[in-house]
N, C-alpha and C positions, 0 to 999 in steps of 0.2 A: 504493500500500500504506500510505499515511499516514492516520491517523485525523484527520479534520477536524471540529472542533466549531463549529457555527454560532453567531454572536453571540447570537441569541435563546435558544438552548439554554443557553449559558453564563450568561446573565442569569437564566434559570429555575433553574439549579442554585445560583447564588449566592443567589437569593431563598429557596429551600428551606432552604439552610444557615443563613442569617441568621434566618429565621423560627423554626427549631427552637432555635437557640442563644439567641435573645432570649426565647423562652418559658421556657427553663430559668433565665434570669436573672430574669425576672419572678417565677417560682416561688420563687427563692432569697430575694429581698428582701421579697416579700409573704407567702409561706408560707400560702396559703389553705387547704391541706389538713391543717394541724396539728390534732392531736386534743387538745382541752381538755375535761375532764369537765364544767365549768360553762359551757361556751360556749353562748351564746344562738343560736337558729336564725336570727334576723334578722341578727345580726352575721356569722354564717357566710355567709349569702346575699350580704350587702354586700361581704365580702372577696373572694369568688369572682367576683362581678360586676365589681368594681374591677380584679381581675387580668386577666380576659378583656378588659375594655374597654381597658386599657393595651396589651395585645398587639394588639388590633384597630388601635389608632392606629399602632403600630410597623409592622404589616403594610401598612397603607394607605400609609404613608410609603415603605416599600420598593418597593411597586408603582409609586409615582410616580417615585422616583429611578431605578430600574432600567428604567423604561418597559416593564413587563411587559404584553404584549398578550393573553396566553392567558387572563387572568382578567377576567371581565366585572365592571364596578363594582358591579352589584347583587348578584352572587353572593357577594361578600365579606361583605356584611351578613347574607345568609341563612346562610352557613356559620358565622359567629360567633354568630348567634342560636341556631342549632341546637346548637353546641358549648356555649354557656352553659346551655341547657335540659338537655342530657345531663349536664353536670357537676353542676348543682344537684340534679337528680333522683337521680343516683347517690349524691351526698353525703347527701341527706336519707334515702334508703333505708338507707345505712350507719349513720347516726346513730340512726335508729329501731331498727334491729336491735341496735346496741350497747347502747342503753338497756334494751331488753327482756331482753337477755342479762344485764345487771347487776341487773335486778329479780329475776332468778331466783337471785341470790346468787353470780354469777360475777364475776371481775375486781374483787374488793373491795379497797378501800384501808382498812387498819386505822388508826385514829386515836387518839392519846392527847391529852387536853386538860389543859393546865397552868393552874391557877387556876380556882376554882369560884365561880360567881355567875350573874347574869342573862344575861350574854353567853354563857357556857358552856352554860347550859340552852337558850337559843335556838338555839345552833349544833347541839346534839344534836337538837332538834325539827326543824330544817331538814333534817338528814340523814335523819330518819325520814319526813318528808313527801315526800322526793324519793329514793326507793330507786334510781331510774334513774341517779343520779350515782355510785352504788357506793361510798358511804362508811359505815363502821361504827365507832362510838365504842367503844374498848376500855375506857376508864375516865378518871376525873378525879383530878387530883393538886393538892393545895393546901398552902399554908403552915400551915394550922391543923390539920394531922394527918389523922385518919381518921374524920371524922363520917359521917353518912348520905350515901349515894350517892358516896362517894369511896373510891378504892382505897388512898390513903395520902398521905404528905407528898411534898415535892419530892425528898427523898433516896430515897424508894421508887420515884419515877418512873424513875430511871436503871436500877434493877434490873429493873423491869417491862419497859422497852423492850429491855433486853439479853436477857431470857428469852422475850420474845414478839415476833412479827413485827409491827412497827409501821412503817407506811409514811410517815405524816405526823404532825407534832406541831403543835398549835395553842396558842399562848401568849396568854392573856387578860391584857393589860397592867394593867387596873385592879386585879387581884387578886394579881399578882406584880410584883416590882420589875424595873426595866430591867437591873440587874446580873445577876439570876437568869436573865432571858431571854437576855442576852448569853452566859452560861455554857452554857445549853442549846443555843444556836445553834452555838457552837464545838464542843460535844460531839457534836451530831448530824451536823455536817459530816463528821467522821471515820467515821461509820456510814452515810453516804449517805442520810440521812433528811431529807426536806423539812421546813422549819419555816415556819409562817405565824403572823403576829401580828395579834391583834384589839385594837382600842381603842374607847373610848366616844366616838363622833362624832355621836351623835344629837341634839346641841344645835342642829344645823343640817341642812338638806336635803342628802342624799347624791347627789342627781341631778346628774350631770355632774362629780363630784369627780375631780380629777386629781392624781397624785403627780408632783412636779417635783423636780429635783436642782440645787442650787447647790453645785458641787463635790461634797463628800461630805455636804452638809447636805440632808436630805429635807424638802421643803416640800409641804404639802397645799393645793392650789388648790381652794377650795370654791365658786367661781363659774365653773368651766369649763363651756363650752357645747358641744353637739354640733357646732356650726358652727366651733369652733376646730380641728376635724379637717380637714386639707387635702383629704382625699378627699370629705368632705361638702360643703366649699366648692365643689369642682370640679363635683360632680354637681348641686348647686343652681344654680350659675351656668349650667351647660350647659342645664338645664331652662328657666331664665328666658329665655335667648337663643333657644332653639329655639321655645318657646311664643310669645314675642313676635313672632318672625319669621313663624311660621305665621299668627298673627293678622293681620299686615299683608298677607301674601300672599293670604289667603283672604277676609277680611272688611274689614280696616281701610282698604284703598285706596279702595273705593267708599263705605263708610259715612262716612269722614271727609269725602269730597267732598260728600255729601248734607247732613251736619250743618253744614259750613262754609257752604254755600249758604243754608241756613235761617237761620243766625246773621246773615249779611250782609243778607238780605232783611228781617229783623225789626228790626235796630237798627244804628246806626253804631258803628264801632269795630273792633278786631282780632278775628280768629277765636279766637285762643288767649289764655289768661290765665296769667301766670307769677307765682308767689308763693314767697317764701323760706320753707323749712320745715326742720325738724331731722331729720337722717338718722342713719346709724350713727355711733356715738361722738359724737353730738350735733353733728356737722358740718353746716353749712348747704348747701343746694342749691336750685336753681330747680325747683319742682314745676309741671308743665304741666297745664292743664285747658282745656276749652272755655269760652269766656266766657259766663256766664249772667246777668250784670248789665249795666246801662248803665255806661259809663265814669264812674267816680267816684273821689274822693280818699280814701274811707274803706274801700276794699276790704281793706286789711291791718289796720286798727284796729277796725272795727265788724263783728262777726259777723252773718251773715244770719239773719233771723227768718222765721217761717212766712209772714207777709203783708208781707214786705219790698218796698217800692215800687221798689227798685232792680232787682229780678229781672224779666227780660223774659219774654214769653210762651214763646218757644222755650227760654229758660233754665229756666223752671219745669218744662217737660217733661223737659229733660235732667237736672235735679236729681232728679226723682221716679224716673227710670229709671236713674240713676247713669251715664248715657252721658257726662256731663261729665268723668268721670274717665278716659276711654279714652286721651287723649293721654299718660297716665303710662306707657304702653307704650314711649314714647320714653325716659322716665327709666330703664326697665328695661334697654333696650339700651345706654344710657350708663353703666350700672352704679351709678346713684344709688339705685335701688329694686329690689325683687324682686317676683315675682308674688304670693307669699304672705309676709305679715309684718304687724306692727302698722301701722295707718294713720298717715301723717305728719301731725302737727298744725301749724297756723299757730304761729309763734313766740310770740305773745301768749298763745294758749291753752295752749301748753306751759308757759310760766312760771306761768300761773294754777293749773295742777294740780300743779306741782312740790312745793309745801308741803302740799297737801291729801291726796295719795294716797301711801301708803307704797310704797317701791321703784318709784316712777313712772319714774325714769330707767333702770331695767333694760330698758325697751322699746327703748332706743337701743343695746343690745348687738348688735343685728342690723339688717340693712337694713329700712327700712319697705317695706310691700307695697301692691299694688293692692287685695287683699282679705286679711282676717285673721280672727282669732277672733271679734271683735265682729260682723263682717258675717255670718258663717255662723250665728251664734246669734241 
């Protein structure tokens, strides 16, 4: 009359419990389903994909640790791919419906703008161009009183917000003082009204701008890169490793053997050529290539020319077809390079262009690549 639970069943129940709890934890700290009016579709796709991928790794680890036999290894990938597609399609349908709903004048956020000038006008034009975001400017308030297109002064602003339904307030700092903005923020907090601040940052590119905090001191990082995001780093590294591994498994193993044999039959010397080049953060690394020249002492100091006598017959073919670069897939696996990125230059060539090309060293903010923008163009 006693209920006996088989160890395999116990492991399965533990797996289901951990899987569900871990998904709730992933949702808690990634929050991929949050609704943001200005959210970009691409950002939404990446956040959901990242959340599902994290749970996939957790589930795969649970299957391994608990030694679950009921789940076929291939079915896990199919299930998570299907789950990702369903989550993305559902989310996209919801976003499209929500934007159409707002275009019809529903779910509107009423906005008051403090400070009248170019920024304020551009903000209003942005809201008018994008009715799908659901913003409507109620009026402008400025220190100069009540000229054209303004509802009044800053003192009139408080009365207007009190008498009308205002959901958000935008403060244009170039036209109002920080003290006035501080007072508005304190006043709006008591009314549960969101306050957003605009400033004139168009003196530099806004691509990749990131706000950092040093204790309570806000710092604007104007050279932030997409690859500063740990999620982007993980995805790019995963792509690099998988792509390089597939290359060696499918093509590299026999193609390398043929090229190595041709190099050995054509001239004396090693199959591979190593050269020091500059990588990410200008750190040096050994870049691998197939040897295309006869062994000489000027390989690092004298750049090859079109009719260079040092180039072998096989080397000429390898250079024309870019097959001499294939060993750099080893550099990708080692972490020195990426599949896509700016090409790594020899050190002397790097130093030559340093003073001739503006912002030349910006290319060293990321890993060099086997192929890059210059190659595809």
